[in-house]
PDB file of N, CA, C and O in Angstrom:
ATOM      1  N   UNK A   1     120.614 157.771  43.864  1.00  0.00           N
ATOM      2  CA  UNK A   1     120.268 159.151  43.630  1.00  0.00           C
ATOM      3  C   UNK A   1     120.572 159.519  42.182  1.00  0.00           C
ATOM      4  O   UNK A   1     121.705 159.394  41.718  1.00  0.00           O
ATOM      5  N   UNK A   2     119.567 159.964  41.498  1.00  0.00           N
ATOM      6  CA  UNK A   2     119.701 160.295  40.088  1.00  0.00           C
ATOM      7  C   UNK A   2     120.716 161.406  39.857  1.00  0.00           C
ATOM      8  O   UNK A   2     121.377 161.431  38.819  1.00  0.00           O
ATOM      9  N   UNK A   3     120.846 162.317  40.804  1.00  0.00           N
ATOM     10  CA  UNK A   3     121.769 163.437  40.628  1.00  0.00           C
ATOM     11  C   UNK A   3     123.207 162.948  40.456  1.00  0.00           C
ATOM     12  O   UNK A   3     124.002 163.609  39.787  1.00  0.00           O
ATOM     13  N   UNK A   4     123.549 161.817  41.039  1.00  0.00           N
ATOM     14  CA  UNK A   4     124.897 161.258  40.880  1.00  0.00           C
ATOM     15  C   UNK A   4     125.161 160.950  39.415  1.00  0.00           C
ATOM     16  O   UNK A   4     126.245 161.229  38.904  1.00  0.00           O
ATOM     17  N   UNK A   5     124.188 160.384  38.747  1.00  0.00           N
ATOM     18  CA  UNK A   5     124.342 160.062  37.332  1.00  0.00           C
ATOM     19  C   UNK A   5     124.336 161.328  36.472  1.00  0.00           C
ATOM     20  O   UNK A   5     125.033 161.397  35.460  1.00  0.00           O
ATOM     21  N   UNK A   6     123.564 162.308  36.870  1.00  0.00           N
ATOM     22  CA  UNK A   6     123.586 163.592  36.159  1.00  0.00           C
ATOM     23  C   UNK A   6     124.983 164.210  36.238  1.00  0.00           C
ATOM     24  O   UNK A   6     125.504 164.724  35.248  1.00  0.00           O
ATOM     25  N   UNK A   7     125.572 164.152  37.412  1.00  0.00           N
ATOM     26  CA  UNK A   7     126.924 164.692  37.585  1.00  0.00           C
ATOM     27  C   UNK A   7     127.942 163.903  36.772  1.00  0.00           C
ATOM     28  O   UNK A   7     128.874 164.487  36.218  1.00  0.00           O
ATOM     29  N   UNK A   8     127.779 162.593  36.693  1.00  0.00           N
ATOM     30  CA  UNK A   8     128.672 161.781  35.864  1.00  0.00           C
ATOM     31  C   UNK A   8     128.578 162.208  34.406  1.00  0.00           C
ATOM     32  O   UNK A   8     129.595 162.314  33.720  1.00  0.00           O
ATOM     33  N   UNK A   9     127.366 162.453  33.934  1.00  0.00           N
ATOM     34  CA  UNK A   9     127.191 162.898  32.548  1.00  0.00           C
ATOM     35  C   UNK A   9     127.899 164.230  32.317  1.00  0.00           C
ATOM     36  O   UNK A   9     128.556 164.420  31.294  1.00  0.00           O
ATOM     37  N   UNK A  10     127.764 165.134  33.254  1.00  0.00           N
ATOM     38  CA  UNK A  10     128.432 166.437  33.135  1.00  0.00           C
ATOM     39  C   UNK A  10     129.958 166.281  33.180  1.00  0.00           C
ATOM     40  O   UNK A  10     130.676 166.921  32.412  1.00  0.00           O
ATOM     41  N   UNK A  11     130.432 165.447  34.063  1.00  0.00           N
ATOM     42  CA  UNK A  11     131.873 165.201  34.156  1.00  0.00           C
ATOM     43  C   UNK A  11     132.394 164.608  32.862  1.00  0.00           C
ATOM     44  O   UNK A  11     133.455 165.004  32.380  1.00  0.00           O
ATOM     45  N   UNK A  12     131.670 163.677  32.303  1.00  0.00           N
ATOM     46  CA  UNK A  12     132.086 163.035  31.057  1.00  0.00           C
ATOM     47  C   UNK A  12     132.185 164.042  29.922  1.00  0.00           C
ATOM     48  O   UNK A  12     133.094 163.969  29.094  1.00  0.00           O
ATOM     49  N   UNK A  13     131.244 164.985  29.887  1.00  0.00           N
ATOM     50  CA  UNK A  13     131.295 166.029  28.856  1.00  0.00           C
ATOM     51  C   UNK A  13     132.582 166.836  28.965  1.00  0.00           C
ATOM     52  O   UNK A  13     133.152 167.244  27.952  1.00  0.00           O
ATOM     53  N   UNK A  14     133.033 167.064  30.180  1.00  0.00           N
ATOM     54  CA  UNK A  14     134.183 167.949  30.410  1.00  0.00           C
ATOM     55  C   UNK A  14     135.518 167.224  30.483  1.00  0.00           C
ATOM     56  O   UNK A  14     136.571 167.860  30.423  1.00  0.00           O
ATOM     57  N   UNK A  15     135.489 165.912  30.611  1.00  0.00           N
ATOM     58  CA  UNK A  15     136.718 165.149  30.829  1.00  0.00           C
ATOM     59  C   UNK A  15     136.827 164.036  29.781  1.00  0.00           C
ATOM     60  O   UNK A  15     136.329 162.932  30.002  1.00  0.00           O
ATOM     61  N   UNK A  16     137.464 164.311  28.662  1.00  0.00           N
ATOM     62  CA  UNK A  16     137.531 163.319  27.593  1.00  0.00           C
ATOM     63  C   UNK A  16     138.342 162.072  27.951  1.00  0.00           C
ATOM     64  O   UNK A  16     138.310 161.086  27.216  1.00  0.00           O
ATOM     65  N   UNK A  17     139.058 162.105  29.057  1.00  0.00           N
ATOM     66  CA  UNK A  17     139.856 160.952  29.445  1.00  0.00           C
ATOM     67  C   UNK A  17     139.006 159.805  29.985  1.00  0.00           C
ATOM     68  O   UNK A  17     139.464 158.663  30.029  1.00  0.00           O
ATOM     69  N   UNK A  18     137.782 160.096  30.392  1.00  0.00           N
ATOM     70  CA  UNK A  18     136.923 159.023  30.891  1.00  0.00           C
ATOM     71  C   UNK A  18     136.632 158.047  29.755  1.00  0.00           C
ATOM     72  O   UNK A  18     136.319 158.466  28.640  1.00  0.00           O
ATOM     73  N   UNK A  19     136.734 156.750  30.032  1.00  0.00           N
ATOM     74  CA  UNK A  19     136.533 155.755  28.969  1.00  0.00           C
ATOM     75  C   UNK A  19     135.083 155.678  28.505  1.00  0.00           C
ATOM     76  O   UNK A  19     134.157 155.678  29.317  1.00  0.00           O
ATOM     77  N   UNK A  20     134.904 155.615  27.212  1.00  0.00           N
ATOM     78  CA  UNK A  20     133.577 155.593  26.608  1.00  0.00           C
ATOM     79  C   UNK A  20     132.740 154.426  27.122  1.00  0.00           C
ATOM     80  O   UNK A  20     131.642 154.640  27.636  1.00  0.00           O
ATOM     81  N   UNK A  21     133.226 153.219  26.997  1.00  0.00           N
ATOM     82  CA  UNK A  21     132.430 152.036  27.323  1.00  0.00           C
ATOM     83  C   UNK A  21     131.978 152.037  28.783  1.00  0.00           C
ATOM     84  O   UNK A  21     130.810 151.772  29.071  1.00  0.00           O
ATOM     85  N   UNK A  22     132.880 152.328  29.690  1.00  0.00           N
ATOM     86  CA  UNK A  22     132.535 152.309  31.106  1.00  0.00           C
ATOM     87  C   UNK A  22     131.551 153.426  31.463  1.00  0.00           C
ATOM     88  O   UNK A  22     130.622 153.219  32.243  1.00  0.00           O
ATOM     89  N   UNK A  23     131.764 154.596  30.891  1.00  0.00           N
ATOM     90  CA  UNK A  23     130.884 155.716  31.196  1.00  0.00           C
ATOM     91  C   UNK A  23     129.486 155.473  30.635  1.00  0.00           C
ATOM     92  O   UNK A  23     128.490 155.734  31.309  1.00  0.00           O
ATOM     93  N   UNK A  24     129.412 154.976  29.408  1.00  0.00           N
ATOM     94  CA  UNK A  24     128.111 154.647  28.813  1.00  0.00           C
ATOM     95  C   UNK A  24     127.407 153.607  29.675  1.00  0.00           C
ATOM     96  O   UNK A  24     126.204 153.709  29.916  1.00  0.00           O
ATOM     97  N   UNK A  25     128.139 152.624  30.131  1.00  0.00           N
ATOM     98  CA  UNK A  25     127.561 151.591  30.991  1.00  0.00           C
ATOM     99  C   UNK A  25     126.966 152.193  32.264  1.00  0.00           C
ATOM    100  O   UNK A  25     125.868 151.817  32.674  1.00  0.00           O
ATOM    101  N   UNK A  26     127.677 153.111  32.879  1.00  0.00           N
ATOM    102  CA  UNK A  26     127.191 153.738  34.117  1.00  0.00           C
ATOM    103  C   UNK A  26     125.967 154.617  33.843  1.00  0.00           C
ATOM    104  O   UNK A  26     125.025 154.630  34.636  1.00  0.00           O
ATOM    105  N   UNK A  27     125.976 155.347  32.729  1.00  0.00           N
ATOM    106  CA  UNK A  27     124.829 156.194  32.423  1.00  0.00           C
ATOM    107  C   UNK A  27     123.600 155.349  32.097  1.00  0.00           C
ATOM    108  O   UNK A  27     122.480 155.720  32.447  1.00  0.00           O
ATOM    109  N   UNK A  28     123.804 154.223  31.435  1.00  0.00           N
ATOM    110  CA  UNK A  28     122.692 153.316  31.154  1.00  0.00           C
ATOM    111  C   UNK A  28     122.148 152.733  32.465  1.00  0.00           C
ATOM    112  O   UNK A  28     120.942 152.552  32.627  1.00  0.00           O
ATOM    113  N   UNK A  29     123.057 152.449  33.385  1.00  0.00           N
ATOM    114  CA  UNK A  29     122.648 151.980  34.709  1.00  0.00           C
ATOM    115  C   UNK A  29     121.753 153.021  35.383  1.00  0.00           C
ATOM    116  O   UNK A  29     120.728 152.684  35.976  1.00  0.00           O
ATOM    117  N   UNK A  30     122.152 154.284  35.283  1.00  0.00           N
ATOM    118  CA  UNK A  30     121.344 155.358  35.853  1.00  0.00           C
ATOM    119  C   UNK A  30     119.968 155.427  35.226  1.00  0.00           C
ATOM    120  O   UNK A  30     118.971 155.641  35.916  1.00  0.00           O
ATOM    121  N   UNK A  31     119.914 155.245  33.921  1.00  0.00           N
ATOM    122  CA  UNK A  31     118.621 155.281  33.247  1.00  0.00           C
ATOM    123  C   UNK A  31     117.743 154.118  33.708  1.00  0.00           C
ATOM    124  O   UNK A  31     116.536 154.288  33.882  1.00  0.00           O
ATOM    125  N   UNK A  32     118.329 152.950  33.905  1.00  0.00           N
ATOM    126  CA  UNK A  32     117.546 151.802  34.374  1.00  0.00           C
ATOM    127  C   UNK A  32     117.049 152.013  35.808  1.00  0.00           C
ATOM    128  O   UNK A  32     115.925 151.640  36.145  1.00  0.00           O
ATOM    129  N   UNK A  33     117.891 152.610  36.639  1.00  0.00           N
ATOM    130  CA  UNK A  33     117.516 152.825  38.039  1.00  0.00           C
ATOM    131  C   UNK A  33     116.519 153.969  38.219  1.00  0.00           C
ATOM    132  O   UNK A  33     115.688 153.945  39.127  1.00  0.00           O
ATOM    133  N   UNK A  34     116.614 154.975  37.337  1.00  0.00           N
ATOM    134  CA  UNK A  34     115.761 156.164  37.454  1.00  0.00           C
ATOM    135  C   UNK A  34     115.129 156.478  36.093  1.00  0.00           C
ATOM    136  O   UNK A  34     115.414 157.520  35.503  1.00  0.00           O
ATOM    137  N   UNK A  35     114.287 155.594  35.602  1.00  0.00           N
ATOM    138  CA  UNK A  35     113.774 155.732  34.236  1.00  0.00           C
ATOM    139  C   UNK A  35     112.887 156.954  34.005  1.00  0.00           C
ATOM    140  O   UNK A  35     112.705 157.360  32.858  1.00  0.00           O
ATOM    141  N   UNK A  36     112.340 157.544  35.046  1.00  0.00           N
ATOM    142  CA  UNK A  36     111.436 158.687  34.874  1.00  0.00           C
ATOM    143  C   UNK A  36     112.106 160.030  35.161  1.00  0.00           C
ATOM    144  O   UNK A  36     111.438 161.063  35.195  1.00  0.00           O
ATOM    145  N   UNK A  37     113.400 160.015  35.363  1.00  0.00           N
ATOM    146  CA  UNK A  37     114.142 161.252  35.655  1.00  0.00           C
ATOM    147  C   UNK A  37     114.528 161.937  34.344  1.00  0.00           C
ATOM    148  O   UNK A  37     115.544 161.608  33.731  1.00  0.00           O
ATOM    149  N   UNK A  38     113.710 162.882  33.935  1.00  0.00           N
ATOM    150  CA  UNK A  38     113.942 163.571  32.669  1.00  0.00           C
ATOM    151  C   UNK A  38     115.253 164.342  32.677  1.00  0.00           C
ATOM    152  O   UNK A  38     115.932 164.412  31.653  1.00  0.00           O
ATOM    153  N   UNK A  39     115.616 164.918  33.812  1.00  0.00           N
ATOM    154  CA  UNK A  39     116.889 165.654  33.890  1.00  0.00           C
ATOM    155  C   UNK A  39     118.076 164.741  33.624  1.00  0.00           C
ATOM    156  O   UNK A  39     119.034 165.152  32.969  1.00  0.00           O
ATOM    157  N   UNK A  40     118.030 163.520  34.116  1.00  0.00           N
ATOM    158  CA  UNK A  40     119.092 162.550  33.857  1.00  0.00           C
ATOM    159  C   UNK A  40     119.116 162.189  32.379  1.00  0.00           C
ATOM    160  O   UNK A  40     120.182 162.125  31.766  1.00  0.00           O
ATOM    161  N   UNK A  41     117.955 161.956  31.815  1.00  0.00           N
ATOM    162  CA  UNK A  41     117.865 161.643  30.388  1.00  0.00           C
ATOM    163  C   UNK A  41     118.489 162.758  29.560  1.00  0.00           C
ATOM    164  O   UNK A  41     119.266 162.486  28.645  1.00  0.00           O
ATOM    165  N   UNK A  42     118.161 164.000  29.866  1.00  0.00           N
ATOM    166  CA  UNK A  42     118.710 165.138  29.135  1.00  0.00           C
ATOM    167  C   UNK A  42     120.221 165.267  29.323  1.00  0.00           C
ATOM    168  O   UNK A  42     120.948 165.503  28.358  1.00  0.00           O
ATOM    169  N   UNK A  43     120.694 165.114  30.554  1.00  0.00           N
ATOM    170  CA  UNK A  43     122.129 165.239  30.832  1.00  0.00           C
ATOM    171  C   UNK A  43     122.918 164.161  30.100  1.00  0.00           C
ATOM    172  O   UNK A  43     123.952 164.442  29.495  1.00  0.00           O
ATOM    173  N   UNK A  44     122.426 162.931  30.157  1.00  0.00           N
ATOM    174  CA  UNK A  44     123.123 161.837  29.487  1.00  0.00           C
ATOM    175  C   UNK A  44     123.078 162.017  27.972  1.00  0.00           C
ATOM    176  O   UNK A  44     124.082 161.806  27.291  1.00  0.00           O
ATOM    177  N   UNK A  45     121.928 162.403  27.449  1.00  0.00           N
ATOM    178  CA  UNK A  45     121.800 162.626  26.011  1.00  0.00           C
ATOM    179  C   UNK A  45     122.787 163.685  25.537  1.00  0.00           C
ATOM    180  O   UNK A  45     123.479 163.498  24.537  1.00  0.00           O
ATOM    181  N   UNK A  46     122.844 164.772  26.248  1.00  0.00           N
ATOM    182  CA  UNK A  46     123.763 165.857  25.884  1.00  0.00           C
ATOM    183  C   UNK A  46     125.221 165.375  25.899  1.00  0.00           C
ATOM    184  O   UNK A  46     125.997 165.688  24.996  1.00  0.00           O
ATOM    185  N   UNK A  47     125.575 164.621  26.923  1.00  0.00           N
ATOM    186  CA  UNK A  47     126.938 164.097  27.018  1.00  0.00           C
ATOM    187  C   UNK A  47     127.235 163.150  25.856  1.00  0.00           C
ATOM    188  O   UNK A  47     128.299 163.230  25.242  1.00  0.00           O
ATOM    189  N   UNK A  48     126.299 162.259  25.559  1.00  0.00           N
ATOM    190  CA  UNK A  48     126.508 161.326  24.450  1.00  0.00           C
ATOM    191  C   UNK A  48     126.758 162.069  23.142  1.00  0.00           C
ATOM    192  O   UNK A  48     127.707 161.772  22.417  1.00  0.00           O
ATOM    193  N   UNK A  49     125.899 163.031  22.853  1.00  0.00           N
ATOM    194  CA  UNK A  49     126.018 163.764  21.590  1.00  0.00           C
ATOM    195  C   UNK A  49     127.330 164.542  21.532  1.00  0.00           C
ATOM    196  O   UNK A  49     128.028 164.509  20.518  1.00  0.00           O
ATOM    197  N   UNK A  50     127.659 165.228  22.597  1.00  0.00           N
ATOM    198  CA  UNK A  50     128.878 166.037  22.593  1.00  0.00           C
ATOM    199  C   UNK A  50     130.140 165.187  22.516  1.00  0.00           C
ATOM    200  O   UNK A  50     131.167 165.659  22.029  1.00  0.00           O
ATOM    201  N   UNK A  51     130.084 163.955  22.982  1.00  0.00           N
ATOM    202  CA  UNK A  51     131.240 163.062  22.918  1.00  0.00           C
ATOM    203  C   UNK A  51     131.233 162.219  21.648  1.00  0.00           C
ATOM    204  O   UNK A  51     132.132 161.404  21.439  1.00  0.00           O
ATOM    205  N   UNK A  52     130.220 162.410  20.797  1.00  0.00           N
ATOM    206  CA  UNK A  52     130.172 161.689  19.527  1.00  0.00           C
ATOM    207  C   UNK A  52     129.545 160.307  19.603  1.00  0.00           C
ATOM    208  O   UNK A  52     129.639 159.537  18.647  1.00  0.00           O
ATOM    209  N   UNK A  53     128.916 159.982  20.704  1.00  0.00           N
ATOM    210  CA  UNK A  53     128.280 158.673  20.885  1.00  0.00           C
ATOM    211  C   UNK A  53     126.808 158.772  20.486  1.00  0.00           C
ATOM    212  O   UNK A  53     125.917 158.624  21.322  1.00  0.00           O
ATOM    213  N   UNK A  54     126.570 159.018  19.221  1.00  0.00           N
ATOM    214  CA  UNK A  54     125.201 159.270  18.754  1.00  0.00           C
ATOM    215  C   UNK A  54     124.325 158.028  18.771  1.00  0.00           C
ATOM    216  O   UNK A  54     123.126 158.128  19.029  1.00  0.00           O
ATOM    217  N   UNK A  55     124.886 156.884  18.506  1.00  0.00           N
ATOM    218  CA  UNK A  55     124.097 155.648  18.555  1.00  0.00           C
ATOM    219  C   UNK A  55     123.570 155.438  19.971  1.00  0.00           C
ATOM    220  O   UNK A  55     122.407 155.081  20.162  1.00  0.00           O
ATOM    221  N   UNK A  56     124.428 155.659  20.954  1.00  0.00           N
ATOM    222  CA  UNK A  56     124.023 155.518  22.349  1.00  0.00           C
ATOM    223  C   UNK A  56     122.981 156.566  22.726  1.00  0.00           C
ATOM    224  O   UNK A  56     122.051 156.280  23.480  1.00  0.00           O
ATOM    225  N   UNK A  57     123.139 157.779  22.199  1.00  0.00           N
ATOM    226  CA  UNK A  57     122.175 158.850  22.479  1.00  0.00           C
ATOM    227  C   UNK A  57     120.797 158.475  21.951  1.00  0.00           C
ATOM    228  O   UNK A  57     119.790 158.665  22.634  1.00  0.00           O
ATOM    229  N   UNK A  58     120.756 157.949  20.749  1.00  0.00           N
ATOM    230  CA  UNK A  58     119.474 157.538  20.175  1.00  0.00           C
ATOM    231  C   UNK A  58     118.852 156.388  20.960  1.00  0.00           C
ATOM    232  O   UNK A  58     117.644 156.372  21.198  1.00  0.00           O
ATOM    233  N   UNK A  59     119.674 155.433  21.358  1.00  0.00           N
ATOM    234  CA  UNK A  59     119.162 154.295  22.126  1.00  0.00           C
ATOM    235  C   UNK A  59     118.579 154.767  23.457  1.00  0.00           C
ATOM    236  O   UNK A  59     117.525 154.294  23.883  1.00  0.00           O
ATOM    237  N   UNK A  60     119.266 155.694  24.104  1.00  0.00           N
ATOM    238  CA  UNK A  60     118.789 156.192  25.391  1.00  0.00           C
ATOM    239  C   UNK A  60     117.457 156.930  25.214  1.00  0.00           C
ATOM    240  O   UNK A  60     116.536 156.752  26.011  1.00  0.00           O
ATOM    241  N   UNK A  61     117.360 157.745  24.184  1.00  0.00           N
ATOM    242  CA  UNK A  61     116.095 158.454  23.944  1.00  0.00           C
ATOM    243  C   UNK A  61     114.968 157.484  23.594  1.00  0.00           C
ATOM    244  O   UNK A  61     113.834 157.654  24.039  1.00  0.00           O
ATOM    245  N   UNK A  62     115.286 156.473  22.800  1.00  0.00           N
ATOM    246  CA  UNK A  62     114.258 155.502  22.434  1.00  0.00           C
ATOM    247  C   UNK A  62     113.692 154.804  23.673  1.00  0.00           C
ATOM    248  O   UNK A  62     112.496 154.521  23.739  1.00  0.00           O
ATOM    249  N   UNK A  63     114.546 154.533  24.639  1.00  0.00           N
ATOM    250  CA  UNK A  63     114.080 153.891  25.873  1.00  0.00           C
ATOM    251  C   UNK A  63     113.382 154.878  26.806  1.00  0.00           C
ATOM    252  O   UNK A  63     112.401 154.529  27.462  1.00  0.00           O
ATOM    253  N   UNK A  64     113.887 156.105  26.865  1.00  0.00           N
ATOM    254  CA  UNK A  64     113.378 157.064  27.824  1.00  0.00           C
ATOM    255  C   UNK A  64     112.144 157.832  27.395  1.00  0.00           C
ATOM    256  O   UNK A  64     111.337 158.223  28.239  1.00  0.00           O
ATOM    257  N   UNK A  65     111.983 158.056  26.100  1.00  0.00           N
ATOM    258  CA  UNK A  65     110.855 158.869  25.618  1.00  0.00           C
ATOM    259  C   UNK A  65     109.486 158.374  26.073  1.00  0.00           C
ATOM    260  O   UNK A  65     108.664 159.197  26.478  1.00  0.00           O
ATOM    261  N   UNK A  66     109.203 157.099  26.029  1.00  0.00           N
ATOM    262  CA  UNK A  66     107.866 156.652  26.445  1.00  0.00           C
ATOM    263  C   UNK A  66     107.554 156.946  27.921  1.00  0.00           C
ATOM    264  O   UNK A  66     106.390 156.936  28.324  1.00  0.00           O
ATOM    265  N   UNK A  67     108.574 157.203  28.709  1.00  0.00           N
ATOM    266  CA  UNK A  67     108.367 157.434  30.137  1.00  0.00           C
ATOM    267  C   UNK A  67     108.275 158.910  30.506  1.00  0.00           C
ATOM    268  O   UNK A  67     107.979 159.246  31.653  1.00  0.00           O
ATOM    269  N   UNK A  68     108.525 159.790  29.545  1.00  0.00           N
ATOM    270  CA  UNK A  68     108.433 161.226  29.810  1.00  0.00           C
ATOM    271  C   UNK A  68     106.957 161.598  29.845  1.00  0.00           C
ATOM    272  O   UNK A  68     106.234 161.411  28.867  1.00  0.00           O
ATOM    273  N   UNK A  69     106.522 162.125  30.982  1.00  0.00           N
ATOM    274  CA  UNK A  69     105.093 162.388  31.163  1.00  0.00           C
ATOM    275  C   UNK A  69     104.662 163.783  30.733  1.00  0.00           C
ATOM    276  O   UNK A  69     103.486 164.000  30.441  1.00  0.00           O
ATOM    277  N   UNK A  70     105.580 164.719  30.689  1.00  0.00           N
ATOM    278  CA  UNK A  70     105.236 166.097  30.310  1.00  0.00           C
ATOM    279  C   UNK A  70     105.166 166.198  28.786  1.00  0.00           C
ATOM    280  O   UNK A  70     106.178 165.990  28.116  1.00  0.00           O
ATOM    281  N   UNK A  71     103.997 166.514  28.223  1.00  0.00           N
ATOM    282  CA  UNK A  71     103.827 166.525  26.769  1.00  0.00           C
ATOM    283  C   UNK A  71     104.797 167.449  26.029  1.00  0.00           C
ATOM    284  O   UNK A  71     105.325 167.070  24.984  1.00  0.00           O
ATOM    285  N   UNK A  72     105.037 168.644  26.550  1.00  0.00           N
ATOM    286  CA  UNK A  72     105.927 169.589  25.873  1.00  0.00           C
ATOM    287  C   UNK A  72     107.351 169.029  25.815  1.00  0.00           C
ATOM    288  O   UNK A  72     108.014 169.110  24.781  1.00  0.00           O
ATOM    289  N   UNK A  73     107.811 168.463  26.925  1.00  0.00           N
ATOM    290  CA  UNK A  73     109.156 167.899  26.959  1.00  0.00           C
ATOM    291  C   UNK A  73     109.251 166.662  26.064  1.00  0.00           C
ATOM    292  O   UNK A  73     110.248 166.480  25.364  1.00  0.00           O
ATOM    293  N   UNK A  74     108.235 165.825  26.082  1.00  0.00           N
ATOM    294  CA  UNK A  74     108.247 164.633  25.242  1.00  0.00           C
ATOM    295  C   UNK A  74     108.314 165.028  23.767  1.00  0.00           C
ATOM    296  O   UNK A  74     109.059 164.428  22.992  1.00  0.00           O
ATOM    297  N   UNK A  75     107.529 166.044  23.381  1.00  0.00           N
ATOM    298  CA  UNK A  75     107.539 166.516  21.999  1.00  0.00           C
ATOM    299  C   UNK A  75     108.910 167.073  21.624  1.00  0.00           C
ATOM    300  O   UNK A  75     109.421 166.799  20.538  1.00  0.00           O
ATOM    301  N   UNK A  76     109.497 167.849  22.518  1.00  0.00           N
ATOM    302  CA  UNK A  76     110.830 168.426  22.271  1.00  0.00           C
ATOM    303  C   UNK A  76     111.880 167.318  22.098  1.00  0.00           C
ATOM    304  O   UNK A  76     112.707 167.368  21.188  1.00  0.00           O
ATOM    305  N   UNK A  77     111.829 166.337  22.973  1.00  0.00           N
ATOM    306  CA  UNK A  77     112.787 165.236  22.885  1.00  0.00           C
ATOM    307  C   UNK A  77     112.562 164.401  21.627  1.00  0.00           C
ATOM    308  O   UNK A  77     113.521 163.932  21.013  1.00  0.00           O
ATOM    309  N   UNK A  78     111.309 164.216  21.245  1.00  0.00           N
ATOM    310  CA  UNK A  78     111.024 163.452  20.031  1.00  0.00           C
ATOM    311  C   UNK A  78     111.565 164.174  18.799  1.00  0.00           C
ATOM    312  O   UNK A  78     112.147 163.545  17.916  1.00  0.00           O
ATOM    313  N   UNK A  79     111.377 165.487  18.738  1.00  0.00           N
ATOM    314  CA  UNK A  79     111.916 166.256  17.602  1.00  0.00           C
ATOM    315  C   UNK A  79     113.447 166.190  17.581  1.00  0.00           C
ATOM    316  O   UNK A  79     114.056 166.059  16.519  1.00  0.00           O
ATOM    317  N   UNK A  80     114.056 166.284  18.762  1.00  0.00           N
ATOM    318  CA  UNK A  80     115.513 166.200  18.849  1.00  0.00           C
ATOM    319  C   UNK A  80     115.989 164.832  18.395  1.00  0.00           C
ATOM    320  O   UNK A  80     116.963 164.720  17.651  1.00  0.00           O
ATOM    321  N   UNK A  81     115.300 163.793  18.844  1.00  0.00           N
ATOM    322  CA  UNK A  81     115.659 162.429  18.459  1.00  0.00           C
ATOM    323  C   UNK A  81     115.545 162.249  16.937  1.00  0.00           C
ATOM    324  O   UNK A  81     116.434 161.675  16.307  1.00  0.00           O
ATOM    325  N   UNK A  82     114.455 162.739  16.361  1.00  0.00           N
ATOM    326  CA  UNK A  82     114.238 162.609  14.923  1.00  0.00           C
ATOM    327  C   UNK A  82     115.308 163.350  14.131  1.00  0.00           C
ATOM    328  O   UNK A  82     115.790 162.846  13.117  1.00  0.00           O
ATOM    329  N   UNK A  83     115.681 164.538  14.588  1.00  0.00           N
ATOM    330  CA  UNK A  83     116.724 165.313  13.903  1.00  0.00           C
ATOM    331  C   UNK A  83     118.071 164.600  13.986  1.00  0.00           C
ATOM    332  O   UNK A  83     118.819 164.573  13.008  1.00  0.00           O
ATOM    333  N   UNK A  84     118.379 164.035  15.126  1.00  0.00           N
ATOM    334  CA  UNK A  84     119.652 163.319  15.283  1.00  0.00           C
ATOM    335  C   UNK A  84     119.670 162.078  14.405  1.00  0.00           C
ATOM    336  O   UNK A  84     120.687 161.777  13.780  1.00  0.00           O
ATOM    337  N   UNK A  85     118.573 161.365  14.350  1.00  0.00           N
ATOM    338  CA  UNK A  85     118.487 160.168  13.506  1.00  0.00           C
ATOM    339  C   UNK A  85     118.625 160.540  12.034  1.00  0.00           C
ATOM    340  O   UNK A  85     119.302 159.839  11.282  1.00  0.00           O
ATOM    341  N   UNK A  86     117.997 161.621  11.619  1.00  0.00           N
ATOM    342  CA  UNK A  86     118.078 162.061  10.222  1.00  0.00           C
ATOM    343  C   UNK A  86     119.496 162.481   9.882  1.00  0.00           C
ATOM    344  O   UNK A  86     119.978 162.192   8.787  1.00  0.00           O
ATOM    345  N   UNK A  87     120.168 163.153  10.793  1.00  0.00           N
ATOM    346  CA  UNK A  87     121.549 163.583  10.561  1.00  0.00           C
ATOM    347  C   UNK A  87     122.492 162.389  10.475  1.00  0.00           C
ATOM    348  O   UNK A  87     123.503 162.444   9.774  1.00  0.00           O
ATOM    349  N   UNK A  88     122.170 161.325  11.175  1.00  0.00           N
ATOM    350  CA  UNK A  88     123.035 160.136  11.177  1.00  0.00           C
ATOM    351  C   UNK A  88     123.014 159.412   9.834  1.00  0.00           C
ATOM    352  O   UNK A  88     123.982 158.738   9.483  1.00  0.00           O
ATOM    353  N   UNK A  89     121.929 159.540   9.084  1.00  0.00           N
ATOM    354  CA  UNK A  89     121.827 158.828   7.808  1.00  0.00           C
ATOM    355  C   UNK A  89     122.193 159.686   6.606  1.00  0.00           C
ATOM    356  O   UNK A  89     122.280 159.173   5.490  1.00  0.00           O
ATOM    357  N   UNK A  90     122.408 160.976   6.810  1.00  0.00           N
ATOM    358  CA  UNK A  90     122.773 161.853   5.692  1.00  0.00           C
ATOM    359  C   UNK A  90     124.212 161.581   5.273  1.00  0.00           C
ATOM    360  O   UNK A  90     125.102 161.467   6.116  1.00  0.00           O
ATOM    361  N   UNK A  91     124.436 161.478   3.964  1.00  0.00           N
ATOM    362  CA  UNK A  91     125.822 161.328   3.498  1.00  0.00           C
ATOM    363  C   UNK A  91     126.597 162.626   3.715  1.00  0.00           C
ATOM    364  O   UNK A  91     126.046 163.723   3.624  1.00  0.00           O
ATOM    365  N   UNK A  92     127.856 162.474   3.998  1.00  0.00           N
ATOM    366  CA  UNK A  92     128.687 163.668   4.240  1.00  0.00           C
ATOM    367  C   UNK A  92     129.434 164.079   3.021  1.00  0.00           C
ATOM    368  O   UNK A  92     130.176 165.061   3.054  1.00  0.00           O
TER     369      UNK A  92
END
């Protein structure tokens, strides 16, 4: 059930004690099991970004974007992905 992975993403956002590697592994598992679940993609992406795992967020979007069927959502996610990628290469 994709909702289980959505809840894990939400829990991870709120509970910094959860280990990064294990949580990322579980969220990636969710993406593999439910590749067309846009809500899961969004929940995991948000959790990754808020926890500072931007490389993982970009990787997840790169895998998930081609499977998003709704044009408006795909465009929104593509713009978000591009902005995150651009921010990652800017010098601080």
